[in-house]
C-alpha positions as MATLAB code, in Angstrom:
seq = 'MSKVVRVEWELPDALFDEVLGNEARADDDAKQALVLDWVRCARVSVRQGAELLGQSYRDFLAVLAAHRVPTCDYEAGWLDHELRTPGPEKSTQ';
ca = [
     -27.222    7.821   73.540;
     -23.674    6.704   74.247;
     -21.383    3.954   73.030;
     -18.937    1.790   74.934;
     -15.375    1.661   73.617;
     -13.113   -1.206   74.590;
      -9.389   -1.290   73.926;
      -7.324   -4.402   74.315;
      -3.573   -4.047   74.618;
      -1.098   -6.766   75.410;
       1.836   -5.602   77.524;
       4.811   -7.588   78.816;
       4.263   -8.626   82.441;
       7.280   -6.689   83.707;
       6.145   -3.455   82.061;
       2.577   -3.897   83.251;
       3.719   -4.510   86.819;
       6.178   -1.613   86.820;
       4.041    1.022   85.128;
       0.438    0.103   85.873;
       0.231   -2.405   88.696;
      -3.364   -3.555   88.222;
      -6.129   -3.651   85.623;
      -8.339   -1.034   87.251;
      -5.457    1.429   87.304;
      -4.598    0.505   83.701;
      -8.135    1.365   82.594;
      -8.140    4.670   84.471;
      -4.675    5.657   83.215;
      -5.580    4.804   79.617;
      -8.814    6.803   79.754;
      -7.042    9.775   81.316;
      -4.223    9.677   78.756;
      -6.701    9.574   75.884;
      -8.774   12.460   77.235;
      -5.661   14.553   77.958;
      -4.524   14.038   74.387;
      -7.951   15.013   73.042;
      -7.855   18.224   75.088;
      -4.259   18.923   73.979;
      -5.303   18.487   70.324;
      -8.484   20.572   70.848;
     -10.745   17.651   69.913;
     -12.735   18.161   73.127;
     -13.017   21.116   75.484;
     -11.659   21.202   78.998;
     -15.207   20.930   80.344;
     -15.948   17.916   78.117;
     -12.711   16.290   79.268;
     -13.722   16.707   82.901;
     -17.141   15.212   82.189;
     -15.652   12.245   80.316;
     -13.488   11.412   83.326;
     -16.240   12.087   85.868;
     -14.278   14.898   87.507;
     -15.172   18.402   88.521;
     -13.906   21.152   86.248;
     -11.549   22.385   88.971;
     -10.107   18.921   89.649;
      -9.577   18.360   85.932;
      -7.717   21.673   85.661;
      -5.323   20.345   88.306;
      -4.828   17.143   86.268;
      -4.139   19.215   83.140;
      -1.589   21.291   85.040;
       0.090   18.199   86.481;
       0.487   16.819   82.962;
       1.487   20.188   81.491;
      -1.474   20.316   79.100;
      -2.120   23.956   78.178;
      -5.653   25.256   78.590;
      -5.130   28.377   76.484;
      -4.034   28.637   72.876;
      -2.235   31.904   72.248;
      -0.959   32.994   68.861;
       2.778   33.119   68.267;
       4.192   36.425   69.494;
       1.257   37.184   71.801;
       3.374   37.364   74.946;
       5.978   39.628   73.315;
       3.210   41.961   72.187;
       1.660   42.016   75.664;
       5.012   42.801   77.269;
       5.619   45.717   74.872;
       2.131   47.208   75.223;
       1.774   49.496   78.226;
      -1.219   48.724   80.402;
      -3.161   51.236   82.504;
      -0.699   50.956   85.386;
       2.285   51.424   83.038;
       1.099   54.427   81.075;
       2.354   57.882   81.955;
       0.185   60.964   81.774;
];
């Protein structure tokens, strides 16, 4: 079962024309912005986000990258630790 969500938002004509252009684009942009925010806030997974927008997983990854939405959540200091820890190719024997 699914539910339909409708959002009504009144924008000044000049802003609408400059930013959105037409109603179909406004709907698509609003849906995408909402889903990107849900992914950013970890409310839905990347796969769920792709499904909600009717996109393939790979195409949605490109959208996430274009909007600089991270797909990985690393702990603070993770990169520093990784750079200090020698890997197999760095170790000396």
